[in-house]
N, C-alpha and C positions, 0 to 999 in steps of 0.2 A: 057636151063637156060637163064634167061633174061640178056641182056647186060646192064652194067652200065658204065657211063662216069664219070671220075674223072678229075678235072682240077687243075693245080697248086699244085700238090702233089709230095712227095718224093716216092721212091719205098717202103719204110717202111709204109708210109701213105696208099698207095694203097694196100699193103699186108694185113694190119690190117682191112681196110675197106672191102676188099673182103672176108676175113675170116668171119666177122660179117654178110655180105650179104649172105653168103653161109651156115649160120646156126651154126657157131662155137660160142658157148656161153662163153667158158672159154679158156684162153691161159695160160697154166701152164708152168712156166719157172724157170730155175736155171741159173741166169744171170752171165755173165762175162764181161770182158773189151770190148767184141765185140757187146754189146747190146745197145750202145749209140743211134743209130738211132731209135730203137724201143722205148726206154725210152722217147725220144723227141716226137715221134708220140703219145704215150699214154698221155703225158702232154698236147700236142696240142689238142688231142681229148677231154680231160676233159675240157679244156678252151672253145673250140668251140662247145661242146656237140655233137660231132661226134660219131656215133655208131661204136664201136669196141668191140671185146670180152673183158670180164672182166679179167684183169691180176691177176694171183695168183702166188706169189713168193714162190718157194718151196726150202727147205733146201738142197735137193739133187736131182739129175737127176732121180733116181729110184722113189723117191716120186712123182715127176712130172708125170712120165709115169704111175704110178699106180693110181694116182688121175684121170687122163684122162681115164684110163681103167675102173675104178669104176664108173665114171660119165656115160660112155657109157652103162655099165651093168645095171644101174638104169633107164636111160632115153632112150636108143637106139639111142642117138645122138653122133656122133664122135666129138672129141675135138682135139685141137692143143697143141703140146708141143714144146718148143724151149729150147735147151741147148747150152752151150758155146762150142767153138771149142776144138778139140783134146780130152783131157781127159773127158770133159763133154759128148761128143758124145759117147765115149767108155762106160762111166757109164750108159748112157741112153739105151744102147743096151740090157742090162738085161731086162728092161721093154718092149722093142720092141720085144724081143724074146717071152716074155709071151703074149703080144698082138697078135703076129702072131699065136702062138699055140692055143690061144683061139678064133681066128677069130674075133678080136676086131679091128675095123678101128681106127687108130690114125694118124694124120698128124704130123710127126716127122721132125723137122727142127733144124739146128744148125747154129750158127753164124760163123763168120770168122774174123780173125785178120785184122786190116787195111792193105791195100795193097800198099798205097803210103807211101813213106819214108820221104817226107818233102814237104813243100809248101802249104799244105791244112790243115785246122782244122781237128783234129782227126787222123792225120798221126801217123805212128809207132813212138812211143816215149819211150816205156818201154821195158826192156829186154824180158818180157813175150810175146811181139808181135812177136818176131823172134822165140823164142823157141816153141811156140804153133802153128806155121804155119803148116798147113796140105797142102801138095802140091797137093793132089787130094783126098780131104775128101769124095767126093761122091763115088769114086771108093772103098774107104775103107769100105763103108757100103753097097755096091751093092750086090744084090742077085746073086748067081751063079746058 
């Protein structure tokens, strides 16, 4: 796979640019308070005409997962799904199980609540930021 170099970008900018570079056409998402960096990336990409996957806002995590599955079944091209932390991840697992059973590749990612408690823009400022914290979200979804 060809190496690309990105300069003066955020992690979110790089993530979305790499998704597009690797053939992800759509980014299906059910957003929460943890999506601010990606929303900023999408706005910046639109302004600068940077290539990123087309964002599709979905009303539920199962909808997002099954839209990605359907797109793959029609085109043979895997797509990306992002859900919000905690309950969103749990809701998305239904579709992830269906994808696994059907041998459908989907890049499944989840956001995370802000980790800093003050001093930086976007810090934890709402009750939901503490109650939705997953102390080891990756472990919760790991295959055994």
